[in-house]
C-alpha positions in Angstrom: -1.9 -57.7 -25.4 -1.9 -57.3 -28.8 1.6 -54.9 -30.1 3.5 -55.4 -26.8 5.5 -57.7 -24.9 6.6 -58.3 -21.7 10.7 -57.2 -20.6 12.5 -58.4 -17.9 14.6 -56.0 -15.9 17.5 -57.3 -17.3 15.9 -56.7 -21.2 14.9 -53.3 -19.9 18.7 -52.1 -18.7 20.2 -53.8 -22.4 17.6 -52.3 -24.4 17.8 -48.8 -22.6 21.8 -49.2 -21.6 24.2 -46.6 -23.2 21.6 -43.7 -23.3 19.2 -45.5 -25.5 15.8 -43.9 -25.9 14.5 -40.4 -25.1 12.3 -40.1 -22.1 8.6 -39.9 -23.4 6.5 -37.6 -20.5 3.3 -37.6 -22.8 3.2 -41.5 -22.4 4.7 -41.7 -19.1 1.4 -39.8 -17.7 -0.7 -42.0 -19.4 0.8 -45.0 -18.5 1.7 -44.1 -15.1 5.2 -45.4 -15.6 8.5 -44.2 -17.1 8.5 -44.2 -20.9 11.4 -44.0 -23.3 11.0 -43.3 -27.1 12.9 -45.3 -29.1 13.7 -45.0 -32.9 10.6 -46.1 -35.4 7.8 -45.7 -33.3 8.6 -48.0 -30.2 7.8 -47.5 -26.3 9.3 -49.0 -23.7 7.3 -48.6 -20.0 9.6 -49.0 -17.2 7.6 -49.9 -13.8 9.0 -49.6 -10.3 10.2 -53.1 -10.2 12.4 -52.5 -13.2 10.6 -54.4 -15.5 8.8 -53.2 -18.6 6.6 -53.8 -21.7 7.9 -52.6 -25.1 5.3 -51.4 -27.2 5.4 -51.3 -30.9 3.5 -48.8 -31.7 3.6 -45.5 -29.9 0.4 -44.3 -31.7 -1.3 -47.8 -31.0 -0.5 -47.5 -27.1 -2.0 -43.9 -27.0 -5.0 -44.7 -28.8 -5.7 -47.8 -26.1 -4.8 -45.5 -23.3 -7.3 -42.8 -24.3 -10.1 -45.6 -25.2 -9.7 -46.7 -21.6 -10.0 -43.2 -20.0 -13.3 -42.8 -22.1 -14.7 -45.6 -20.9 -17.2 -45.2 -18.1 -16.8 -47.4 -15.3 -19.5 -49.6 -14.2 -20.9 -49.9 -11.1 -20.6 -53.7 -9.7 -24.5 -53.4 -8.8 -25.5 -52.3 -12.8 -28.4 -54.6 -13.5 -28.3 -56.6 -10.6 -30.5 -55.0 -8.1 -33.6 -54.5 -9.8 -35.6 -53.2 -6.5 -33.5 -50.1 -6.8 -34.5 -47.4 -4.3 -37.4 -49.7 -2.8 -34.8 -52.5 -1.9 -35.5 -52.0 1.7 -39.1 -53.1 1.6 -38.8 -56.3 -0.1 -35.9 -57.5 2.1 -38.0 -59.7 4.7 -39.2 -61.4 1.4 -36.0 -61.8 -0.3 -33.9 -62.8 3.1 -37.1 -65.5 3.7 -36.7 -67.0 -0.3 -33.2 -67.9 0.5 -34.7 -70.4 3.1 -33.0 -71.5 6.6 -30.0 -72.8 5.0 -26.9 -71.5 6.5 -25.6 -68.5 3.6 -21.9 -70.0 3.5 -23.0 -73.5 3.3 -25.7 -72.4 0.7 -23.1 -70.4 -1.3 -20.4 -73.2 -1.2 -23.2 -75.8 -2.8 -24.5 -73.5 -5.2 -21.3 -71.7 -6.3 -20.7 -68.1 -5.8 -21.1 -67.5 -9.6 -24.6 -68.3 -9.5 -25.7 -66.0 -7.1 -24.3 -63.0 -9.3 -27.6 -62.6 -10.8 -30.8 -60.1 -11.0 -32.8 -62.7 -9.2 -30.3 -64.1 -6.4 -27.9 -61.5 -5.6 -30.6 -59.2 -4.2 -31.4 -62.1 -2.1 -28.4 -62.8 -0.6 -27.6 -59.3 0.0 -30.8 -59.2 2.0 -29.8 -61.7 3.9 -25.9 -60.9 4.9 -27.7 -57.5 5.7 -30.0 -58.8 7.8 -27.7 -61.2 10.0 -25.5 -57.7 10.4 -28.3 -55.7 11.5 -29.9 -58.4 14.0 -26.4 -58.0 15.5 -25.8 -54.7 15.7 -29.4 -53.0 15.4 -30.2 -50.3 12.9 -31.9 -49.9 9.7 -31.8 -50.2 5.8 -30.7 -47.2 4.0 -30.7 -46.9 -0.1 -27.7 -44.1 -1.3 -27.4 -43.2 -4.7 -24.1 -44.2 -6.4 -21.6 -41.9 -7.8 -22.9 -43.0 -11.3 -26.2 -41.2 -10.7 -28.1 -44.4 -11.1 -27.4 -47.5 -9.2 -29.1 -47.9 -5.4 -26.7 -49.3 -3.2 -28.0 -51.0 0.0 -26.6 -50.1 3.0 -27.2 -50.9 6.6 -26.5 -47.9 9.5 -26.2 -49.8 12.7 -27.4 -48.7 16.0 -24.2 -46.8 16.6 -24.5 -44.6 13.5 -21.7 -46.5 11.5 -22.1 -47.4 7.7 -22.0 -51.1 6.7 -21.9 -51.1 3.0 -23.3 -54.6 2.5 -23.9 -54.6 -1.1 -20.0 -54.3 -1.8 -19.1 -56.9 1.0 -21.5 -59.3 -0.5 -20.3 -58.7 -4.1 -16.5 -58.6 -3.0 -16.7 -61.8 -1.3 -18.7 -63.7 -4.2 -16.2 -62.5 -6.7 -13.1 -63.5 -4.5 -14.7 -66.3 -3.4 -12.3 -69.4 -2.0 -12.0 -72.1 0.3 -11.9 -69.8 3.2 -14.6 -67.5 2.2 -17.2 -66.7 4.7 -20.2 -63.9 4.4 -21.1 -64.8 7.9 -17.2 -64.1 8.7 -17.2 -60.4 6.7 -20.6 -59.3 8.5 -19.3 -60.5 11.8 -16.0 -59.0 11.1 -17.9 -55.6 10.5 -19.1 -55.5 14.0 
């Protein structure tokens, strides 16, 4: 981070020892940490573990937190599910396009990142969702996300439980490692 540096718990104690620093409730609220103003324009943030961060400029810290607060969150499917609301109608074709390979072996062979595209992610969501739907019964349902723009594909099983297939697949792909398994994630939902 530009304009700041990490502090050990010992450095925080030394810097704030003897009453140095004035509590700064404005910065504390936006930074979600204890904050102390130092001479000049410096601010020390103190985290729950006692460690901290020294900001050379209080104004720069407040500017950064303001810009972050004004940033609109981006849905993880943004731009990755071109079928939108009509996704369920495309599921049989999309799932078949992956072929008969085991989904976990396919991701291991091609790499998880290769599936985070508008061409590949819908195929994988369709295939994984069909595995879950076949095991639990039910149907595909589309739900408009909180952003008011992105359609999310869910599977509602025979008992009425809702499964966020899109979220399970994206999470597994973005955290993919040696023990990852889309089949396991889908089975775990049952």
